[in-house]
C-alpha positions as a Markdown table, in Angstrom:
| # | Residue | x | y | z |
|---|---|---|---|---|
| 1 | Met | 0.1 | 0.0 | -0.2 |
| 2 | Glu | 1.9 | 2.9 | -1.3 |
| 3 | Asp | 0.5 | 5.8 | 1.1 |
| 4 | Leu | 1.7 | 3.4 | 4.3 |
| 5 | Ala | 4.8 | 2.8 | 2.9 |
| 6 | Gly | 6.7 | 0.3 | 4.7 |
| 7 | Tyr | 4.2 | -0.3 | 7.0 |
| 8 | Lys | 3.2 | -4.3 | 7.3 |
| 9 | Gly | 1.3 | -6.8 | 9.6 |
| 10 | Ser | -0.4 | -5.9 | 12.8 |
| 11 | Ser | 1.6 | -1.9 | 12.5 |
| 12 | Leu | -0.6 | -1.5 | 8.9 |
| 13 | Ser | -3.6 | -2.9 | 9.8 |
| 14 | Phe | -3.5 | -0.3 | 12.9 |
| 15 | Leu | -2.8 | 2.5 | 10.4 |
| 16 | Lys | -5.7 | 1.4 | 7.9 |
| 17 | Lys | -7.9 | 1.1 | 10.4 |
| 18 | Ala | -7.3 | 5.0 | 11.8 |
| 19 | Gly | -7.6 | 5.9 | 8.3 |
| 20 | Ala | -4.2 | 7.2 | 8.4 |
| 21 | Ser | -1.4 | 8.2 | 5.3 |
| 22 | Ile | 2.5 | 8.6 | 5.0 |
| 23 | Gly | 2.3 | 12.8 | 6.2 |
| 24 | Asp | -1.0 | 13.0 | 8.2 |
| 25 | Val | -0.6 | 14.4 | 11.7 |
| 26 | Leu | -1.6 | 11.5 | 14.5 |
| 27 | Glu | -2.8 | 11.7 | 17.9 |
| 28 | Val | -1.9 | 8.4 | 19.2 |
| 29 | Glu | -3.4 | 7.2 | 22.7 |
| 30 | Thr | -0.9 | 4.9 | 23.9 |
| 31 | Ser | -1.6 | 2.9 | 27.9 |
| 32 | Trp | 1.0 | 5.3 | 29.7 |
| 33 | Gly | -0.6 | 8.6 | 27.5 |
| 34 | Val | -1.2 | 10.3 | 23.9 |
| 35 | Val | 1.1 | 11.4 | 21.6 |
| 36 | Ser | 1.4 | 13.7 | 18.6 |
| 37 | Gly | 3.3 | 13.5 | 15.1 |
| 38 | Thr | 3.3 | 13.3 | 11.7 |
| 39 | Leu | 3.4 | 9.5 | 9.9 |
| 40 | Val | 6.8 | 8.6 | 8.8 |
| 41 | Pro | 7.6 | 5.9 | 6.0 |
| 42 | Arg | 9.2 | 2.2 | 7.6 |
| 43 | Tyr | 11.7 | 1.0 | 6.4 |
| 44 | Leu | 11.5 | -1.4 | 3.7 |
| 45 | Tyr | 12.9 | -4.2 | 6.1 |
| 46 | Gly | 12.0 | -2.9 | 8.9 |
| 47 | Asp | 9.8 | -5.4 | 11.5 |
| 48 | Gly | 5.9 | -4.9 | 11.3 |
| 49 | Asp | 5.0 | -4.3 | 14.9 |
| 50 | His | 5.6 | -0.4 | 15.2 |
| 51 | Val | 4.5 | 2.8 | 14.6 |
| 52 | Val | 7.0 | 5.5 | 13.5 |
| 53 | Leu | 5.6 | 9.8 | 14.5 |
| 54 | Lys | 8.1 | 12.5 | 13.7 |
| 55 | Leu | 7.8 | 14.4 | 16.9 |
| 56 | Arg | 7.7 | 18.7 | 16.9 |
| 57 | Ser | 11.0 | 18.6 | 18.2 |
| 58 | Gly | 12.5 | 16.9 | 15.2 |
| 59 | Tyr | 13.3 | 13.4 | 16.6 |
| 60 | Asn | 11.5 | 10.1 | 15.3 |
| 61 | Val | 9.8 | 7.6 | 18.2 |
| 62 | Gly | 9.1 | 4.7 | 17.4 |
| 63 | Leu | 6.2 | 3.0 | 19.4 |
| 64 | Asp | 4.8 | -0.6 | 19.5 |
| 65 | Val | 1.5 | -1.3 | 18.6 |
| 66 | Ser | 0.9 | -3.8 | 21.6 |
| 67 | Val | 0.7 | -0.5 | 23.5 |
| 68 | Leu | -1.1 | 2.0 | 21.0 |
| 69 | Arg | -4.8 | 1.7 | 21.7 |
| 70 | Ser | -6.5 | 4.2 | 19.0 |
| 71 | Ala | -5.3 | 6.9 | 16.6 |
| 72 | Arg | -7.1 | 9.7 | 15.4 |
| 73 | Val | -6.0 | 11.8 | 11.9 |
| 74 | Leu | -5.6 | 15.1 | 13.7 |
| 75 | Ala | -4.7 | 16.8 | 10.0 |
| 76 | Lys | -4.2 | 15.4 | 6.2 |
| 77 | Gly | -0.1 | 15.7 | 5.0 |
| 78 | Gln | 1.7 | 15.1 | 2.0 |
| 79 | Lys | 4.1 | 12.4 | 2.0 |
| 80 | Pro | 7.8 | 13.6 | 2.8 |
| 81 | Ser | 9.7 | 14.1 | -0.2 |
| 82 | Phe | 12.8 | 15.9 | -1.4 |
| 83 | Ser | 13.1 | 18.6 | -3.6 |
| 84 | Ala | 16.5 | 20.5 | -4.4 |
| 85 | Ser | 16.1 | 24.4 | -4.2 |
| 86 | Ser | 18.5 | 25.9 | -6.8 |
| 87 | Pro | 22.2 | 27.0 | -5.9 |
| 88 | Pro | 23.2 | 31.2 | -5.7 |
| 89 | Lys | 25.2 | 31.8 | -8.5 |
| 90 | Pro | 28.8 | 31.6 | -7.3 |
| 91 | Ser | 31.1 | 34.4 | -6.1 |
| 92 | Lys | 34.5 | 34.2 | -8.5 |
| 93 | Gly | 35.8 | 35.0 | -5.7 |
| 94 | Leu | 35.7 | 32.0 | -3.7 |
| 95 | Pro | 37.9 | 29.2 | -3.3 |
| 96 | Arg | 37.5 | 25.9 | -5.4 |
| 97 | Val | 36.7 | 23.4 | -3.4 |
| 98 | Leu | 36.2 | 19.4 | -4.7 |
| 99 | Ile | 34.2 | 17.0 | -2.5 |
| 100 | Ile | 34.3 | 13.7 | -3.0 |
| 101 | Gly | 31.9 | 11.5 | -1.6 |
| 102 | Thr | 33.0 | 7.8 | -0.3 |
| 103 | Gly | 29.4 | 6.4 | 1.4 |
| 104 | Gly | 29.1 | 8.3 | 4.7 |
| 105 | Thr | 25.8 | 9.6 | 5.9 |
| 106 | Ile | 27.2 | 13.1 | 6.0 |
| 107 | Ala | 25.2 | 15.5 | 4.2 |
| 108 | Ser | 23.2 | 12.7 | 2.7 |
| 109 | Arg | 19.2 | 12.3 | 2.2 |
| 110 | Ile | 17.2 | 9.9 | 3.6 |
| 111 | Asp | 15.6 | 7.2 | 1.3 |
| 112 | Tyr | 12.6 | 5.6 | 3.4 |
| 113 | Arg | 12.1 | 2.5 | 1.8 |
| 114 | Thr | 15.2 | 1.2 | 2.6 |
| 115 | Gly | 16.5 | 3.2 | 5.4 |
| 116 | Ala | 20.0 | 4.1 | 3.4 |
| 117 | Val | 20.7 | 7.7 | 3.1 |
| 118 | His | 21.6 | 9.0 | -0.7 |
| 119 | Pro | 24.7 | 11.2 | -0.7 |
| 120 | Ala | 24.1 | 14.9 | -2.2 |
| 121 | Val | 25.1 | 14.4 | -5.9 |
| 122 | Ser | 24.6 | 17.9 | -7.3 |
| 123 | Ser | 25.1 | 21.2 | -6.2 |
| 124 | Ala | 21.6 | 21.6 | -5.4 |
| 125 | Asp | 21.4 | 19.4 | -3.9 |
| 126 | Leu | 24.6 | 19.8 | -1.1 |
| 127 | His | 23.2 | 23.7 | -1.3 |
| 128 | Ser | 19.6 | 22.3 | -0.4 |
| 129 | Leu | 21.2 | 20.3 | 2.8 |
| 130 | Val | 24.0 | 22.6 | 3.9 |
| 131 | Pro | 23.1 | 26.0 | 2.5 |
| 132 | Glu | 26.1 | 27.8 | 4.2 |
| 133 | Leu | 28.6 | 26.5 | 1.6 |
| 134 | Ser | 27.5 | 28.9 | -0.8 |
| 135 | Gly | 29.3 | 31.4 | 1.5 |
| 136 | Val | 32.2 | 29.8 | 1.8 |
| 137 | Ala | 33.2 | 28.2 | -1.2 |
| 138 | Arg | 32.4 | 27.6 | -5.0 |
| 139 | Val | 32.2 | 23.3 | -4.3 |
| 140 | Gln | 32.2 | 20.6 | -6.9 |
| 141 | Pro | 30.7 | 18.0 | -5.0 |
| 142 | Glu | 31.2 | 14.0 | -6.9 |
| 143 | Ile | 30.4 | 10.8 | -5.7 |
| 144 | Leu | 33.6 | 8.4 | -6.5 |
| 145 | Phe | 31.8 | 5.5 | -4.6 |
| 146 | Asn | 29.3 | 4.5 | -2.3 |
| 147 | Val | 30.0 | 1.8 | 0.7 |
| 148 | Phe | 29.8 | 1.6 | 4.0 |
| 149 | Ser | 32.7 | 2.8 | 5.7 |
| 150 | Glu | 33.6 | -0.8 | 7.3 |
| 151 | Asn | 33.8 | -2.3 | 3.9 |
| 152 | Met | 36.4 | -0.1 | 2.6 |
| 153 | Arg | 39.5 | -1.6 | 1.2 |
| 154 | Pro | 43.3 | -0.3 | 0.2 |
| 155 | Ser | 41.8 | -0.3 | -3.6 |
| 156 | His | 39.7 | 2.1 | -2.1 |
| 157 | Trp | 42.0 | 4.2 | -0.5 |
| 158 | Thr | 44.0 | 4.2 | -4.3 |
| 159 | Lys | 40.9 | 5.2 | -6.0 |
| 160 | Ile | 41.0 | 8.3 | -3.4 |
| 161 | Ala | 44.5 | 9.5 | -3.6 |
| 162 | Gln | 44.2 | 8.9 | -7.4 |
| 163 | Arg | 41.0 | 11.5 | -7.5 |
| 164 | Val | 43.1 | 13.5 | -5.1 |
| 165 | Arg | 45.8 | 13.9 | -7.2 |
| 166 | Lys | 43.7 | 14.8 | -10.3 |
| 167 | Ala | 41.6 | 17.4 | -8.8 |
| 168 | Ile | 44.8 | 18.9 | -7.9 |
| 169 | Gly | 46.2 | 19.1 | -11.4 |
| 170 | Glu | 42.8 | 20.5 | -12.5 |
| 171 | Gly | 43.3 | 23.6 | -10.2 |
| 172 | Phe | 41.1 | 23.2 | -6.9 |
| 173 | Asp | 42.4 | 24.8 | -3.8 |
| 174 | Gly | 41.3 | 22.1 | -1.5 |
| 175 | Val | 39.6 | 18.7 | -0.9 |
| 176 | Val | 37.4 | 17.4 | 1.3 |
| 177 | Ile | 36.3 | 13.8 | 1.7 |
| 178 | Thr | 32.8 | 12.8 | 2.6 |
| 179 | His | 33.5 | 9.2 | 4.8 |
| 180 | Gly | 31.5 | 6.8 | 7.7 |
| 181 | Thr | 33.1 | 7.0 | 10.6 |
| 182 | Asp | 33.9 | 3.8 | 11.6 |
| 183 | Thr | 37.3 | 3.3 | 9.8 |
| 184 | Leu | 37.9 | 6.9 | 9.1 |
| 185 | Gly | 41.1 | 6.6 | 11.1 |
| 186 | Tyr | 42.4 | 4.5 | 8.7 |
| 187 | Thr | 41.7 | 6.0 | 5.4 |
| 188 | Ala | 42.7 | 8.9 | 7.2 |
| 189 | Ala | 46.1 | 7.7 | 7.5 |
| 190 | Ala | 46.3 | 6.2 | 4.2 |
| 191 | Leu | 45.6 | 9.0 | 2.3 |
| 192 | Ser | 48.8 | 10.6 | 4.7 |
| 193 | Phe | 51.3 | 8.4 | 3.4 |
| 194 | Ala | 49.9 | 7.8 | -0.4 |
| 195 | Leu | 50.2 | 12.3 | -0.6 |
| 196 | Val | 52.7 | 12.2 | 1.1 |
| 197 | Gly | 54.0 | 16.2 | 0.3 |
| 198 | Val | 50.7 | 17.3 | -1.3 |
| 199 | Pro | 50.5 | 21.3 | -1.7 |
| 200 | Val | 46.6 | 21.9 | -0.6 |
| 201 | Pro | 44.8 | 20.5 | 2.9 |
| 202 | Val | 42.6 | 17.4 | 2.3 |
| 203 | Ile | 40.1 | 17.3 | 5.0 |
| 204 | Leu | 38.3 | 14.3 | 5.9 |
| 205 | Val | 34.6 | 14.8 | 7.4 |
| 206 | Ala | 31.8 | 12.4 | 8.6 |
| 207 | Ala | 28.8 | 12.8 | 10.8 |
| 208 | Gln | 28.3 | 10.6 | 13.9 |
| 209 | Arg | 24.3 | 11.3 | 13.1 |
| 210 | Ser | 22.2 | 11.4 | 10.4 |
| 211 | Ser | 21.1 | 13.8 | 8.6 |
| 212 | Asp | 17.5 | 13.8 | 9.2 |
| 213 | Arg | 17.9 | 13.9 | 13.1 |
| 214 | Pro | 17.9 | 17.6 | 14.5 |
| 215 | Ser | 21.4 | 16.6 | 16.2 |
| 216 | Ser | 23.1 | 15.7 | 13.3 |
| 217 | Asp | 26.9 | 16.5 | 13.5 |
| 218 | Gly | 27.6 | 16.6 | 9.1 |
| 219 | Pro | 26.3 | 20.4 | 8.6 |
| 220 | Ile | 28.7 | 21.9 | 10.5 |
| 221 | Asn | 32.0 | 19.4 | 10.1 |
| 222 | Leu | 31.1 | 19.8 | 6.4 |
| 223 | Ile | 31.2 | 23.5 | 6.5 |
| 224 | Ala | 34.2 | 23.6 | 8.8 |
| 225 | Gly | 36.3 | 21.3 | 6.6 |
| 226 | Val | 35.2 | 22.8 | 3.2 |
| 227 | Ser | 36.5 | 26.2 | 4.8 |
| 228 | Val | 39.5 | 24.6 | 6.1 |
| 229 | Ala | 40.2 | 23.2 | 2.5 |
| 230 | Gly | 39.7 | 26.0 | 0.7 |
| 231 | Thr | 41.7 | 28.8 | 2.7 |
| 232 | Ala | 43.7 | 27.7 | 5.4 |
| 233 | Gly | 47.6 | 28.6 | 4.6 |
| 234 | Phe | 48.4 | 25.0 | 5.6 |
| 235 | Ala | 48.5 | 21.4 | 3.8 |
| 236 | Gly | 48.0 | 17.8 | 4.8 |
| 237 | Val | 45.3 | 15.5 | 5.4 |
| 238 | Tyr | 43.3 | 15.8 | 8.0 |
| 239 | Val | 40.3 | 14.4 | 10.0 |
| 240 | Ala | 37.7 | 17.5 | 10.9 |
| 241 | Met | 35.2 | 16.4 | 13.7 |
| 242 | His | 33.2 | 18.0 | 16.6 |
| 243 | Leu | 35.7 | 19.5 | 19.2 |
| 244 | Gly | 32.9 | 19.3 | 21.8 |
| 245 | Glu | 29.1 | 18.0 | 22.1 |
| 246 | Ser | 28.0 | 21.8 | 21.0 |
| 247 | Asp | 28.0 | 23.3 | 17.3 |
| 248 | Asp | 30.3 | 26.0 | 17.6 |
| 249 | Lys | 34.1 | 24.5 | 17.5 |
| 250 | Val | 35.2 | 21.7 | 14.6 |
| 251 | Ala | 38.7 | 20.0 | 15.8 |
| 252 | Leu | 41.0 | 18.9 | 12.9 |
| 253 | His | 43.0 | 16.0 | 13.9 |
| 254 | Gly | 46.4 | 15.1 | 12.2 |
| 255 | Gly | 45.8 | 11.9 | 9.6 |
| 256 | Thr | 48.0 | 9.6 | 11.3 |
| 257 | Arg | 47.3 | 9.9 | 14.9 |
| 258 | Val | 43.6 | 10.4 | 14.7 |
| 259 | Arg | 41.1 | 7.5 | 16.8 |
| 260 | Lys | 37.8 | 7.1 | 16.9 |
| 261 | Asn | 37.4 | 6.7 | 21.0 |
| 262 | His | 33.6 | 6.4 | 21.5 |
| 263 | Thr | 30.8 | 4.6 | 19.4 |
| 264 | Ser | 28.2 | 7.4 | 18.9 |
| 265 | Arg | 28.8 | 11.1 | 20.6 |
| 266 | Arg | 29.7 | 13.7 | 18.1 |
| 267 | Asp | 33.1 | 14.8 | 19.5 |
| 268 | Ala | 34.4 | 11.3 | 19.5 |
| 269 | Phe | 37.3 | 11.5 | 17.7 |
| 270 | Val | 40.8 | 12.5 | 19.4 |
| 271 | Ser | 44.1 | 13.4 | 18.4 |
| 272 | Val | 46.5 | 10.9 | 20.5 |
| 273 | Gly | 49.7 | 11.9 | 21.9 |
| 274 | Val | 50.0 | 15.1 | 20.1 |
| 275 | Pro | 48.2 | 18.3 | 20.0 |
| 276 | Leu | 45.1 | 19.1 | 17.9 |
| 277 | Ala | 46.4 | 20.5 | 14.2 |
| 278 | Ala | 44.0 | 23.0 | 14.3 |
| 279 | Val | 40.5 | 24.3 | 15.9 |
| 280 | Trp | 37.6 | 25.8 | 13.5 |
| 281 | Gly | 34.9 | 28.5 | 14.9 |
| 282 | Lys | 32.2 | 29.8 | 13.3 |
| 283 | Ser | 34.3 | 32.8 | 12.7 |
| 284 | Gly | 37.2 | 31.1 | 11.1 |
| 285 | Ala | 40.2 | 29.7 | 12.2 |
| 286 | Glu | 40.9 | 29.6 | 16.4 |
| 287 | Tyr | 44.1 | 27.7 | 16.2 |
| 288 | Val | 46.6 | 26.0 | 14.3 |
| 289 | Ser | 49.3 | 23.9 | 15.3 |
| 290 | Asp | 53.4 | 25.5 | 15.0 |
| 291 | Gly | 54.8 | 23.1 | 12.1 |
| 292 | Leu | 51.9 | 22.2 | 9.8 |
| 293 | Pro | 53.2 | 22.0 | 6.0 |
| 294 | Met | 52.5 | 25.0 | 4.7 |
| 295 | Arg | 50.3 | 25.3 | 1.3 |
| 296 | Gly | 51.7 | 24.9 | -2.0 |
| 297 | Gly | 54.5 | 22.5 | -1.6 |
| 298 | Ser | 56.9 | 21.5 | -4.8 |
| 299 | Ser | 57.6 | 18.2 | -3.8 |
| 300 | Phe | 54.8 | 16.6 | -4.2 |
| 301 | Ala | 55.3 | 12.9 | -5.5 |
| 302 | Pro | 52.0 | 10.4 | -4.6 |
| 303 | Lys | 52.5 | 7.0 | -4.2 |
| 304 | Thr | 49.2 | 4.9 | -4.4 |
| 305 | Arg | 49.8 | 1.6 | -4.0 |
| 306 | Phe | 48.9 | -0.8 | -0.9 |
| 307 | Glu | 49.7 | -4.0 | 0.1 |
| 308 | Glu | 46.4 | -6.0 | 1.1 |
| 309 | Lys | 48.1 | -9.1 | 3.0 |
| 310 | Val | 48.5 | -7.3 | 6.0 |
| 311 | Val | 47.3 | -8.7 | 9.2 |
| 312 | Leu | 46.5 | -6.9 | 12.4 |
| 313 | Met | 46.7 | -9.0 | 15.7 |
| 314 | Lys | 45.9 | -8.4 | 19.2 |
| 315 | Phe | 48.0 | -10.5 | 21.7 |
| 316 | Tyr | 46.0 | -11.7 | 24.6 |
| 317 | Pro | 46.6 | -14.1 | 27.3 |
| 318 | Ser | 46.3 | -17.6 | 25.9 |
| 319 | Met | 46.1 | -16.3 | 22.2 |
| 320 | Pro | 47.1 | -19.1 | 20.5 |
| 321 | Ala | 50.5 | -19.7 | 18.3 |
| 322 | Gly | 48.3 | -20.7 | 15.9 |
| 323 | Leu | 47.3 | -17.4 | 14.1 |
| 324 | Ile | 50.7 | -16.3 | 13.7 |
| 325 | Lys | 50.5 | -19.6 | 11.3 |
| 326 | Ala | 47.4 | -19.1 | 9.9 |
| 327 | Ala | 48.7 | -15.8 | 8.8 |
| 328 | Arg | 51.6 | -17.9 | 6.8 |
| 329 | Lys | 49.0 | -19.8 | 5.6 |
| 330 | Ile | 46.9 | -17.5 | 4.0 |
| 331 | Gly | 50.0 | -15.4 | 2.5 |
| 332 | Ala | 50.4 | -12.4 | 4.9 |
| 333 | Lys | 53.4 | -10.5 | 4.0 |
| 334 | Ala | 53.3 | -8.7 | 7.0 |
| 335 | Leu | 52.2 | -8.9 | 10.6 |
| 336 | Val | 51.5 | -5.9 | 12.9 |
| 337 | Ile | 51.1 | -7.4 | 16.4 |
| 338 | Glu | 49.7 | -4.7 | 19.3 |
| 339 | Gly | 51.1 | -6.3 | 22.5 |
| 340 | Thr | 51.0 | -5.6 | 25.8 |
| 341 | Gly | 52.6 | -2.8 | 27.7 |
| 342 | Leu | 56.0 | -1.4 | 26.5 |
| 343 | Gly | 55.4 | -4.4 | 23.5 |
| 344 | His | 54.6 | -8.2 | 25.4 |
| 345 | Val | 53.5 | -11.5 | 24.0 |
| 346 | Ser | 53.9 | -14.7 | 25.2 |
| 347 | Lys | 56.8 | -17.1 | 24.3 |
| 348 | Glu | 55.2 | -19.1 | 22.0 |
| 349 | Ile | 54.4 | -16.1 | 20.3 |
| 350 | Val | 57.7 | -14.6 | 19.6 |
| 351 | Arg | 59.1 | -18.2 | 18.7 |
| 352 | Glu | 56.1 | -18.1 | 15.7 |
| 353 | Leu | 57.4 | -14.4 | 15.0 |
| 354 | Glu | 60.5 | -15.4 | 14.4 |
| 355 | Leu | 59.5 | -17.8 | 12.2 |
| 356 | Phe | 57.8 | -15.2 | 10.2 |
| 357 | Val | 60.4 | -13.1 | 9.9 |
| 358 | Asn | 63.2 | -15.9 | 8.9 |
| 359 | Gly | 60.2 | -16.8 | 6.0 |
| 360 | Gly | 60.5 | -13.2 | 4.2 |
| 361 | Gly | 58.1 | -11.7 | 6.6 |
| 362 | Leu | 57.7 | -8.1 | 8.1 |
| 363 | Ala | 56.4 | -8.2 | 11.7 |
| 364 | Cys | 56.1 | -5.3 | 14.1 |
| 365 | Met | 55.6 | -4.2 | 17.3 |
| 366 | Thr | 52.5 | -1.8 | 18.4 |
| 367 | Ser | 51.0 | -0.8 | 22.0 |
| 368 | Gln | 47.8 | -2.0 | 23.1 |
| 369 | Cys | 48.2 | 0.9 | 25.7 |
| 370 | Ile | 46.8 | 4.2 | 24.2 |
| 371 | Gly | 49.5 | 6.4 | 26.1 |
| 372 | Gly | 53.6 | 5.8 | 25.9 |
| 373 | Arg | 55.7 | 4.1 | 23.7 |
| 374 | Val | 57.0 | 0.7 | 22.6 |
| 375 | Asp | 60.3 | -0.3 | 24.1 |
| 376 | Leu | 61.5 | -3.5 | 23.4 |
| 377 | Ser | 65.0 | -3.0 | 25.5 |
| 378 | Val | 63.3 | -3.1 | 29.0 |
| 379 | Tyr | 62.5 | -7.2 | 29.8 |
| 380 | Asp | 63.4 | -10.0 | 28.4 |
| 381 | Thr | 60.7 | -11.0 | 26.5 |
| 382 | Gly | 61.3 | -7.8 | 24.4 |
| 383 | Arg | 65.0 | -8.3 | 23.9 |
| 384 | Asp | 63.5 | -12.0 | 22.6 |
| 385 | Leu | 61.4 | -10.3 | 20.1 |
| 386 | Leu | 64.3 | -8.1 | 18.8 |
| 387 | His | 66.5 | -10.9 | 18.0 |
| 388 | Ala | 63.5 | -12.7 | 16.7 |
| 389 | Gly | 63.4 | -9.5 | 14.2 |
| 390 | Val | 60.5 | -7.9 | 15.1 |
| 391 | Leu | 60.4 | -4.3 | 14.5 |
| 392 | Pro | 59.3 | -1.7 | 17.6 |
| 393 | Leu | 56.9 | 1.0 | 16.2 |
| 394 | Glu | 57.5 | 3.8 | 19.3 |
| 395 | Asp | 53.8 | 5.0 | 19.9 |
| 396 | Met | 52.5 | 4.8 | 16.3 |
| 397 | Leu | 48.9 | 3.6 | 16.8 |
| 398 | Ser | 48.1 | 0.3 | 15.8 |
| 399 | Glu | 45.6 | 1.0 | 13.1 |
| 400 | Thr | 48.1 | 3.7 | 11.2 |
| 401 | Ala | 51.1 | 0.9 | 11.8 |
| 402 | Leu | 48.0 | -1.5 | 9.8 |
| 403 | Val | 48.0 | 1.1 | 7.2 |
| 404 | Lys | 52.0 | 1.7 | 6.9 |
| 405 | Ala | 52.8 | -1.2 | 6.6 |
| 406 | Met | 50.0 | -2.1 | 3.7 |
| 407 | Trp | 51.3 | 1.4 | 2.0 |
| 408 | Val | 55.4 | 0.2 | 2.4 |
| 409 | Leu | 55.2 | -3.0 | 1.0 |
| 410 | Gly | 53.1 | -1.6 | -1.8 |
| 411 | Asn | 55.6 | 1.1 | -3.0 |
| 412 | Ser | 59.4 | -0.4 | -1.6 |
| 413 | Arg | 61.2 | -2.8 | -3.7 |
| 414 | Ser | 63.1 | -4.8 | -1.2 |
| 415 | Leu | 62.3 | -5.8 | 2.3 |
| 416 | Gly | 65.2 | -4.7 | 4.1 |
| 417 | Lys | 64.0 | -1.3 | 2.3 |
| 418 | Ala | 60.6 | -2.1 | 3.4 |
| 419 | Lys | 61.9 | -2.3 | 7.2 |
| 420 | Glu | 63.9 | 1.4 | 6.6 |
| 421 | Met | 60.7 | 3.2 | 5.7 |
| 422 | Met | 58.3 | 1.2 | 8.4 |
| 423 | Val | 60.7 | 2.7 | 11.1 |
| 424 | Ala | 61.1 | 6.1 | 9.6 |
| 425 | Asn | 58.8 | 8.7 | 10.6 |
| 426 | Ile | 57.2 | 10.3 | 7.4 |
| 427 | Val | 54.2 | 12.1 | 8.3 |
| 428 | Gly | 53.9 | 12.4 | 12.0 |
| 429 | Glu | 53.0 | 8.8 | 12.4 |
| 430 | Thr | 55.4 | 8.8 | 15.6 |
| 431 | Thr | 56.7 | 11.6 | 17.8 |
| 432 | Ser | 59.5 | 12.3 | 19.6 |
| 433 | Arg | 58.3 | 12.3 | 23.3 |
| 434 | Ser | 53.9 | 11.9 | 24.7 |
| 435 | Phe | 51.9 | 15.0 | 24.5 |
| 436 | Pro | 50.8 | 15.5 | 28.4 |
| 437 | Gly | 47.2 | 16.8 | 26.8 |
| 438 | Thr | 46.5 | 12.9 | 25.8 |
| 439 | Pro | 42.5 | 12.3 | 26.3 |
| 440 | Leu | 42.0 | 8.6 | 27.6 |
């Protein structure tokens, strides 16, 4: 039934009895009180036991049919639809920014048939969703691909990096990449390595909350990202996400030192072991860290290849040595081990790592601790790991180490060169000392 799209079973029967249609304003009596709101479509793949109303506050509420006593149509409405307004004529004085879409929920609209989101694919769409962008830059949105961030692979990182390289040749002043939050840190690290020496800002932005919610963090993150990409005096790869729970500041995190530390907060992302790269407020830049690379550098020679056969393992008590053997059997060319404390594993794992290294593999050690760094020279286990050929990676984040190993193996001609690149500090992935302000 088209005018009750997505409803089925008991919820469909309840609404048909009330004579309701999508878009109608309903007053629903429940076992605990009366609720009023606009009837919105259900997802095609949702259950048949709930009625969804959009309240005046803008939030949606799902009501179980078992607690509903009656429903009354207060006002007939129209089925929700999206109509893009015409964007304003761009100002020739504003910078040009390419916005590359990869599948995140930011600046997207809801498809109520499936519950999925459709990214803004045109300037008109984007202006309708975030009209403030018209005063920040001349934006050109482009969908490169549309995948959930958990489905990102090194091949996607390569495509993004190659498109950024092309955009620079086309004269864009900066690039913004919209992305899902779950693997945002991995992609940021990958682009940091692939685009070493990039002469413009490359800003990854995301949203913790979808665009149909009044608490969505997407618009301000996108505005900040476009503003920085177009006008900042520094270059490099950064992640732009909320600094706090309010909507007035956005933090810029270095691409190799950023981590998602909360599942749902809008300020879920933190810079680990280093200060923030910059802070953006509604009036512009409020803080910029010292030592950032300047815009317009000339030594840009992107290396966009990645080797997928790299494994990240977290050591734990009773971890079977067979896991290392399994990695060898599937053809892993590198292992990144997240060890305890200073970088420790059991003696059984040490033996297997030595066999892996002797067989031509690259083995590296990071720590499960958020603060501090790996030091394999303190205890006997660490010295055994050094003797086995395991490389200590200082305070490099485990996620960054995984990505770097993929990049190093994809862009080096020998194992010796790969080891040399792995321990070198190329784009700030390791620090000389830990920053005392690291949030835990």
